[in-house]
Residue frames as a rotation matrix with the C-alpha (Angstrom) as fourth column:
MET 1
-0.248 0.545 0.801 17.31
-0.964 -0.061 -0.257 19.70
-0.092 -0.836 0.541 1.55
ASP 2
-1.000 -0.002 0.017 16.48
-0.003 0.999 -0.040 16.17
-0.016 -0.040 -0.999 2.57
GLU 3
-0.479 0.876 -0.053 12.90
-0.600 -0.283 0.748 15.85
0.640 0.391 0.661 1.22
ALA 4
-0.007 0.471 -0.882 12.07
0.375 0.819 0.434 12.83
0.927 -0.327 -0.182 3.38
ALA 5
-0.622 -0.284 -0.730 13.24
0.781 -0.148 -0.607 14.60
0.064 -0.947 0.314 6.56
LYS 6
-0.942 0.317 0.109 11.30
-0.309 -0.947 0.089 17.74
0.131 0.050 0.990 5.58
LYS 7
-0.173 0.935 -0.310 8.07
-0.359 0.233 0.904 15.75
0.917 0.268 0.295 5.13
GLU 8
-0.066 0.110 -0.992 8.57
0.710 0.704 0.031 13.86
0.701 -0.702 -0.124 8.37
ALA 9
-0.842 -0.320 -0.435 9.34
0.537 -0.581 -0.612 17.01
-0.057 -0.748 0.661 10.37
LEU 10
-0.820 0.562 0.111 6.42
-0.503 -0.799 0.330 19.00
0.274 0.215 0.937 8.92
ARG 11
-0.076 0.817 -0.571 4.04
-0.051 0.569 0.821 16.13
0.996 0.092 -0.002 9.62
LEU 12
-0.432 -0.146 -0.890 4.91
0.825 0.334 -0.456 16.45
0.364 -0.931 -0.024 13.32
PHE 13
-0.917 0.239 0.318 3.31
-0.298 -0.942 -0.153 19.92
0.263 -0.235 0.936 13.46
THR 14
-0.665 0.739 -0.113 0.02
0.657 0.506 -0.558 19.66
-0.355 -0.445 -0.822 15.35
TYR 15
-0.900 0.434 0.051 -3.19
-0.311 -0.718 0.623 20.99
0.307 0.545 0.780 13.80
GLY 16
-0.384 0.894 0.231 -6.86
-0.080 0.217 -0.973 21.13
-0.920 -0.392 -0.011 14.50
LEU 17
-0.831 0.250 0.496 -9.38
0.547 0.209 0.811 20.50
0.099 0.945 -0.310 11.74
TYR 18
-0.513 0.622 -0.591 -12.05
-0.020 -0.697 -0.716 23.05
-0.858 -0.356 0.370 10.93
ALA 19
-0.068 0.568 0.820 -14.94
0.989 0.148 -0.020 23.45
-0.133 0.810 -0.571 8.52
ILE 20
-0.806 -0.169 -0.567 -14.67
0.105 -0.984 0.143 26.85
-0.582 0.056 0.811 6.87
THR 21
0.051 0.882 0.469 -17.99
0.931 0.128 -0.342 28.15
-0.361 0.454 -0.814 5.59
VAL 22
-0.836 -0.355 -0.418 -18.29
0.145 -0.878 0.455 31.00
-0.528 0.320 0.786 3.10
GLY 23
-0.756 0.477 0.448 -20.91
0.503 -0.015 0.864 32.80
0.419 0.879 -0.229 1.06
ASN 24
-0.758 0.643 0.107 -24.45
-0.614 -0.649 -0.448 34.00
-0.219 -0.405 0.887 1.54
GLU 25
-0.038 0.836 0.547 -27.98
-0.336 0.504 -0.795 32.68
-0.941 -0.214 0.262 1.04
GLN 26
0.725 0.341 -0.599 -27.55
-0.644 0.024 -0.765 32.53
-0.247 0.940 0.237 -2.75
GLN 27
0.543 -0.639 -0.545 -24.11
-0.164 0.556 -0.815 30.87
0.824 0.532 0.197 -2.96
HIS 28
0.562 -0.390 0.730 -22.15
-0.809 -0.073 0.584 29.04
-0.174 -0.918 -0.356 -0.29
ASN 29
0.336 -0.521 -0.785 -19.41
-0.185 0.780 -0.597 26.50
0.924 0.345 0.166 0.20
ALA 30
0.775 -0.224 0.591 -17.73
-0.583 0.105 0.806 24.63
-0.243 -0.969 -0.049 3.03
PHE 31
0.494 -0.679 -0.544 -14.29
-0.155 0.547 -0.823 23.09
0.856 0.490 0.165 3.11
THR 32
0.881 -0.279 -0.383 -11.97
0.468 0.394 0.791 21.45
-0.070 -0.876 0.478 5.61
ALA 33
0.442 -0.780 0.443 -8.96
-0.243 -0.579 -0.778 23.49
0.864 0.236 -0.445 6.67
ASN 34
0.668 -0.259 -0.698 -6.26
0.727 0.429 0.536 22.99
0.161 -0.865 0.475 9.24
TRP 35
-0.527 -0.843 0.105 -4.02
0.802 -0.534 -0.267 26.00
0.281 -0.057 0.958 8.69
VAL 36
0.403 0.687 0.604 -6.08
0.159 -0.703 0.694 28.21
0.901 -0.184 -0.392 10.99
SER 37
-0.313 -0.534 -0.786 -4.76
0.885 0.137 -0.445 30.00
0.345 -0.835 0.429 14.05
GLN 38
0.885 0.442 -0.149 -5.68
0.461 -0.783 0.418 32.70
0.068 -0.438 -0.896 16.52
VAL 39
-0.007 -0.949 0.315 -3.02
0.803 -0.193 -0.563 35.41
0.595 0.249 0.764 16.28
SER 40
-0.798 -0.223 0.560 -4.27
-0.093 -0.872 -0.480 38.16
0.595 -0.436 0.675 18.64
PHE 41
-0.509 0.630 -0.586 -6.46
0.856 0.298 -0.423 38.52
-0.092 -0.717 -0.691 21.74
ASP 42
0.369 0.596 -0.713 -7.13
0.561 -0.754 -0.341 42.25
-0.741 -0.274 -0.613 21.42
PRO 43
0.090 0.991 -0.098 -8.58
-0.977 0.068 -0.202 42.63
-0.194 0.114 0.974 18.93
PRO 44
0.118 -0.012 0.993 -9.46
-0.136 0.990 0.028 38.95
-0.984 -0.138 0.115 18.43
LEU 45
0.246 -0.152 -0.957 -7.77
-0.957 -0.197 -0.215 38.00
-0.156 0.968 -0.194 15.14
VAL 46
0.397 -0.168 0.902 -7.38
0.076 0.986 0.150 34.72
-0.915 0.009 0.404 13.29
VAL 47
-0.274 -0.481 -0.833 -5.44
-0.877 -0.230 0.422 33.77
-0.394 0.846 -0.359 10.20
LEU 48
0.565 0.469 0.679 -6.62
-0.040 0.838 -0.545 31.29
-0.824 0.281 0.492 7.57
SER 49
-0.614 -0.712 -0.340 -4.49
-0.489 0.006 0.872 29.83
-0.619 0.702 -0.352 4.78
ILE 50
0.454 0.826 0.334 -6.55
-0.054 0.400 -0.915 29.06
-0.889 0.398 0.227 1.66
GLU 51
-0.299 -0.583 0.756 -5.42
0.696 0.408 0.591 27.68
-0.653 0.703 0.284 -1.69
ASN 52
-0.675 -0.082 -0.733 -5.20
-0.257 -0.905 0.338 30.30
-0.691 0.417 0.590 -4.42
ASP 53
-0.860 0.321 -0.397 -7.20
-0.361 0.167 0.918 28.21
0.360 0.932 -0.028 -6.89
SER 54
-0.802 0.590 -0.091 -10.02
0.499 0.579 -0.645 27.37
-0.328 -0.563 -0.758 -4.48
VAL 55
-0.252 0.841 0.480 -13.65
0.674 -0.203 0.710 28.08
0.694 0.502 -0.515 -5.32
SER 56
0.465 0.535 -0.705 -14.05
0.884 -0.230 0.408 29.73
0.056 -0.813 -0.580 -1.90
LEU 57
-0.469 -0.733 -0.492 -11.37
0.764 -0.616 0.191 32.44
-0.443 -0.287 0.849 -2.15
PRO 58
-0.836 0.191 0.514 -13.31
0.221 -0.740 0.635 34.62
0.502 0.644 0.577 -4.65
ILE 59
0.242 0.957 -0.158 -16.45
0.533 0.005 0.846 34.19
0.811 -0.289 -0.509 -2.52
ILE 60
0.247 -0.232 -0.941 -14.56
0.936 -0.195 0.294 35.37
-0.252 -0.953 0.169 0.57
ARG 61
-0.809 -0.588 -0.006 -13.11
0.557 -0.770 0.312 38.31
-0.188 0.248 0.950 -1.36
ARG 62
-0.505 0.700 0.506 -16.62
0.252 -0.441 0.862 39.29
0.825 0.563 0.046 -2.51
THR 63
0.535 0.820 -0.205 -18.31
0.392 -0.026 0.920 39.00
0.748 -0.572 -0.335 0.91
GLY 64
-0.103 -0.678 0.728 -15.32
-0.551 -0.570 -0.609 39.76
0.828 -0.464 -0.315 3.16
LEU 65
0.222 0.335 0.916 -16.51
-0.968 0.191 0.165 36.99
-0.119 -0.923 0.366 5.50
PHE 66
-0.171 -0.075 -0.982 -15.86
-0.248 0.968 -0.031 33.41
0.954 0.238 -0.184 6.51
ALA 67
0.570 0.334 0.751 -16.71
-0.811 0.086 0.578 31.29
0.128 -0.939 0.320 9.53
VAL 68
-0.589 -0.731 -0.343 -14.49
-0.547 0.674 -0.497 28.78
0.595 -0.105 -0.797 11.30
ASN 69
0.582 0.802 0.133 -16.64
-0.722 0.435 0.538 25.85
0.374 -0.410 0.832 12.47
ILE 70
-0.446 -0.789 0.422 -14.96
-0.895 0.395 -0.207 23.51
-0.003 -0.470 -0.883 14.98
TYR 71
0.039 0.395 -0.918 -15.47
-0.431 0.835 0.341 19.82
0.901 0.382 0.203 14.29
ASP 72
0.636 0.202 0.745 -16.38
-0.742 0.426 0.517 17.39
-0.213 -0.882 0.421 17.06
ALA 73
-0.408 -0.865 0.293 -13.86
-0.762 0.499 0.413 14.55
-0.504 -0.055 -0.862 17.52
ASP 74
-0.254 0.402 0.880 -16.49
0.238 0.908 -0.346 12.19
-0.938 0.121 -0.326 16.04
GLN 75
0.705 0.616 -0.351 -16.88
-0.120 -0.383 -0.916 14.16
-0.699 0.688 -0.196 12.79
ARG 76
-0.375 -0.920 0.115 -13.98
-0.101 0.164 0.981 12.63
-0.921 0.357 -0.155 10.86
ASP 77
-0.280 0.327 0.903 -16.26
0.865 0.494 0.089 11.57
-0.416 0.806 -0.421 8.00
LEU 78
0.810 0.581 -0.077 -17.64
0.514 -0.767 -0.385 15.10
-0.283 0.272 -0.920 7.64
ALA 79
0.357 -0.773 -0.524 -14.09
-0.362 -0.632 0.685 16.50
-0.861 -0.055 -0.505 7.64
GLY 80
-0.564 -0.556 0.611 -13.20
0.282 0.566 0.775 14.02
-0.776 0.609 -0.162 4.90
LEU 81
0.206 0.746 0.633 -16.27
0.938 0.033 -0.344 14.93
-0.278 0.665 -0.693 2.86
LEU 82
0.939 0.209 -0.272 -15.58
0.166 -0.971 -0.172 18.66
-0.300 0.117 -0.947 3.09
GLY 83
0.051 -0.990 -0.129 -11.93
-0.144 -0.136 0.980 18.02
-0.988 -0.032 -0.150 2.28
LYS 84
-0.120 -0.016 0.993 -12.99
0.881 0.459 0.114 17.15
-0.457 0.888 -0.041 -1.26
SER 85
-0.940 -0.306 -0.154 -12.67
0.182 -0.827 0.533 19.83
-0.290 0.473 0.832 -3.93
PHE 86
-0.088 0.951 -0.298 -15.91
-0.067 -0.304 -0.950 21.73
-0.994 -0.063 0.091 -4.62
SER 87
-0.142 0.014 -0.990 -15.08
-0.934 -0.334 0.129 21.94
-0.329 0.942 0.060 -8.33
LYS 88
-0.791 -0.187 -0.583 -14.99
-0.416 0.863 0.287 18.11
0.449 0.470 -0.760 -8.49
HIS 89
-0.614 0.566 -0.550 -17.69
0.719 0.688 -0.094 17.45
0.326 -0.454 -0.830 -5.86
PRO 90
-0.761 0.325 0.562 -20.21
-0.315 -0.942 0.117 20.34
0.567 -0.088 0.819 -5.82
GLU 91
0.242 0.912 -0.331 -22.77
-0.110 0.364 0.925 18.02
0.964 -0.187 0.189 -4.22
LYS 92
-0.479 -0.540 -0.692 -20.69
0.547 0.433 -0.716 17.78
0.686 -0.722 0.087 -1.04
VAL 93
-0.994 0.080 0.079 -22.64
-0.113 -0.680 -0.725 20.62
-0.004 -0.729 0.684 0.62
ASP 94
-0.467 0.876 -0.119 -26.13
-0.350 -0.060 0.935 19.51
0.812 0.479 0.335 -0.49
SER 95
0.195 0.588 -0.785 -26.91
0.453 0.656 0.604 17.44
0.870 -0.473 -0.138 2.62
LEU 96
-0.701 -0.564 -0.437 -25.48
0.643 -0.234 -0.729 19.88
0.309 -0.792 0.527 5.16
ALA 97
0.499 0.835 -0.232 -27.62
0.846 -0.411 0.340 21.92
0.188 -0.366 -0.911 7.53
PHE 98
-0.639 -0.681 0.358 -26.59
0.614 -0.732 -0.296 25.56
0.463 0.030 0.886 7.28
GLY 99
0.493 0.679 -0.544 -27.75
0.828 -0.559 0.052 28.48
-0.269 -0.476 -0.838 9.34
LEU 100
0.286 -0.420 0.861 -26.79
0.375 -0.778 -0.504 32.13
0.882 0.467 -0.065 9.11
GLY 101
-0.261 -0.476 -0.840 -24.59
0.964 -0.079 -0.255 33.71
0.055 -0.876 0.479 11.74
GLU 102
0.277 0.332 -0.902 -24.78
0.576 -0.808 -0.121 37.26
-0.769 -0.486 -0.415 13.06
THR 103
-0.458 -0.577 -0.676 -22.76
-0.205 -0.671 0.712 38.54
-0.865 0.465 0.190 10.09
GLY 104
0.522 0.688 -0.505 -24.92
-0.716 0.031 -0.698 36.75
-0.464 0.726 0.508 7.52
CYS 105
-0.425 -0.746 -0.513 -22.17
-0.880 0.474 0.041 34.22
0.212 0.469 -0.857 6.85
PRO 106
0.558 0.607 -0.567 -23.32
-0.452 0.795 0.406 30.62
0.696 0.029 0.717 6.56
VAL 107
-0.415 -0.614 0.671 -22.47
-0.909 0.263 -0.322 28.43
0.021 -0.744 -0.667 9.55
LEU 108
-0.520 0.191 -0.833 -22.87
-0.111 0.952 0.287 24.72
0.847 0.241 -0.473 10.16
SER 109
0.395 0.756 0.522 -25.57
-0.730 -0.087 0.678 23.57
0.558 -0.649 0.517 12.54
GLU 110
0.889 -0.207 -0.409 -23.35
0.350 0.882 0.314 20.62
0.296 -0.422 0.857 13.53
GLY 111
-0.034 -0.986 0.164 -20.07
0.333 -0.166 -0.928 20.88
0.942 0.023 0.333 15.38
LEU 112
-0.176 -0.152 -0.973 -18.88
0.979 0.075 -0.189 22.32
0.102 -0.986 0.136 18.63
ALA 113
0.246 0.149 -0.958 -18.72
0.387 -0.921 -0.044 26.03
-0.888 -0.360 -0.285 17.94
TYR 114
0.217 -0.284 0.934 -18.07
0.947 -0.173 -0.273 28.60
0.239 0.943 0.231 15.28
VAL 115
-0.104 -0.271 -0.957 -16.47
0.398 -0.893 0.210 32.00
-0.912 -0.359 0.200 14.98
GLU 116
0.710 0.388 0.588 -17.50
0.699 -0.285 -0.656 34.47
-0.087 0.877 -0.473 12.31
CYS 117
-0.116 -0.913 -0.392 -14.65
0.617 -0.376 0.692 36.44
-0.779 -0.161 0.607 10.79
ARG 118
0.951 0.303 -0.065 -14.35
0.160 -0.661 -0.734 39.61
-0.265 0.687 -0.677 8.70
VAL 119
0.312 -0.881 0.355 -11.25
0.947 0.258 -0.192 39.81
0.078 0.396 0.915 6.52
ARG 120
0.760 -0.154 -0.632 -8.95
0.121 -0.921 0.369 42.73
-0.639 -0.357 -0.681 7.33
ASP 121
0.185 -0.777 -0.601 -5.97
-0.904 -0.374 0.206 41.90
-0.386 0.505 -0.772 5.13
GLU 122
0.934 0.028 0.355 -4.50
0.082 0.953 -0.291 39.24
-0.347 0.301 0.888 2.89
MET 123
0.139 -0.953 -0.268 -1.05
-0.839 -0.257 0.480 38.17
-0.527 0.158 -0.835 1.78
LEU 124
0.699 -0.008 -0.715 0.09
-0.531 0.664 -0.526 35.86
0.479 0.747 0.460 -0.99
ALA 125
0.113 -0.639 0.761 1.93
-0.833 0.356 0.424 32.85
-0.542 -0.681 -0.492 0.48
GLY 126
-0.837 -0.489 0.245 3.15
-0.262 0.752 0.605 30.49
-0.480 0.442 -0.758 -2.24
ASP 127
-0.838 0.542 -0.063 0.28
0.224 0.447 0.866 28.35
0.498 0.712 -0.496 -3.52
SER 128
-0.012 0.831 -0.556 -2.01
0.985 0.105 0.136 29.84
0.172 -0.546 -0.820 -0.86
THR 129
-0.213 0.038 0.976 -3.28
-0.023 -0.999 0.034 33.17
0.977 -0.016 0.213 0.43
LEU 130
-0.674 -0.011 -0.739 -3.21
0.730 0.147 -0.668 34.11
0.116 -0.989 -0.091 4.11
LEU 131
0.036 0.763 0.645 -6.34
0.215 -0.636 0.741 35.89
0.976 0.112 -0.187 5.28
LEU 132
-0.919 -0.248 -0.308 -6.10
0.364 -0.231 -0.902 37.95
0.153 -0.941 0.302 8.46
ALA 133
-0.195 0.951 0.239 -9.56
0.165 -0.208 0.964 38.37
0.967 0.227 -0.116 9.92
GLN 134
-0.814 0.030 0.580 -11.21
-0.537 -0.420 -0.731 39.87
0.222 -0.907 0.358 12.96
VAL 135
-0.744 0.590 -0.313 -13.64
0.645 0.757 -0.106 37.75
0.174 -0.280 -0.944 14.97
GLU 136
-0.729 0.564 0.387 -17.07
-0.414 -0.814 0.406 39.40
0.545 0.136 0.828 14.66
GLY 137
0.328 0.860 0.390 -19.15
-0.916 0.188 0.355 36.75
0.232 -0.474 0.849 16.42
ALA 138
-0.783 -0.549 -0.292 -18.79
-0.438 0.820 -0.367 33.47
0.441 -0.159 -0.883 18.28
THR 139
0.342 0.910 0.235 -21.24
-0.903 0.248 0.351 30.74
0.261 -0.332 0.906 19.23
VAL 140
-0.849 -0.479 0.224 -20.71
-0.526 0.808 -0.267 27.60
-0.053 -0.345 -0.937 21.30
LEU 141
-0.047 0.853 -0.520 -23.15
-0.728 0.328 0.602 24.88
0.684 0.407 0.605 20.28
ARG 142
0.959 0.269 -0.089 -22.00
-0.132 0.702 0.700 22.16
0.251 -0.659 0.709 22.66
ARG 143
0.256 -0.895 0.364 -18.96
-0.961 -0.197 0.193 21.04
-0.101 -0.399 -0.911 24.62
ALA 144
0.936 -0.120 0.331 -16.87
0.128 0.992 -0.004 18.02
-0.328 0.046 0.944 23.62
GLU 145
-0.003 -0.999 0.037 -13.40
0.245 0.035 0.969 17.20
-0.969 0.012 0.245 22.32
PRO 146
0.540 0.144 -0.830 -12.43
-0.671 -0.522 -0.527 18.87
-0.509 0.841 -0.186 19.01
LEU 147
0.891 -0.206 0.404 -11.11
0.393 0.794 -0.463 16.89
-0.225 0.572 0.789 16.03
THR 148
0.295 -0.866 -0.403 -7.38
-0.543 -0.499 0.676 17.08
-0.786 0.020 -0.617 15.26
MET 149
0.324 -0.295 -0.899 -5.35
-0.897 0.207 -0.391 16.01
0.301 0.933 -0.197 12.23
LEU 150
-0.719 -0.689 0.088 -3.61
-0.672 0.658 -0.340 13.37
0.177 -0.304 -0.936 14.34
ALA 151
-0.480 0.611 0.630 -6.84
-0.312 0.552 -0.773 11.85
-0.820 -0.568 -0.074 15.64
ALA 152
0.556 0.733 -0.393 -8.38
-0.600 0.027 -0.799 11.88
-0.575 0.680 0.455 12.15
GLY 153
0.204 -0.573 0.794 -5.34
0.433 0.780 0.452 10.18
-0.878 0.251 0.407 10.65
PHE 154
0.955 0.108 0.276 -5.04
0.295 -0.431 -0.852 12.89
0.027 0.896 -0.444 7.98
LYS 155
0.102 -0.970 -0.218 -1.58
0.638 -0.105 0.763 13.95
-0.763 -0.217 0.608 6.76
HIS 156
0.750 -0.062 -0.658 -0.13
-0.449 -0.779 -0.438 16.79
-0.485 0.624 -0.612 4.74
ALA 157
0.870 -0.490 0.058 2.29
0.349 0.527 -0.775 15.93
0.350 0.694 0.629 1.99
GLY 158
0.503 -0.718 -0.481 4.83
0.430 -0.275 0.860 18.22
-0.750 -0.639 0.170 3.67
């Protein structure tokens, strides 16, 4: 395989950027993800790809919940902050305003909207795990353009 062509082609995939929040009142985390997609209307299902060695995966497995928070197009700096590893930067969530959604999952008070998800199944996928989850709640905070990978200038290694 031509590694340069693979990287270039995979970088052409379009992605949104999302803040994934996990945990409960005692322990929580937030991280930036872009491998998130709606996969069904009825029931409403989404899939999230999360790194196997992440701090958040055991929290999600324990609670069965996560929330997908949609960044505003002007929240590039927040997406960059939450893109840092929690194990190396545990302070990254200290200044964030969290609320609790209908499911008890933490949600960000900033952003455009969020959907609360309950995990139904998971599948190992290389260095990541795919979580299939049902949407249990949704809230629109305000209307504006969402942030995308392209607009943020972020890139995957491919």
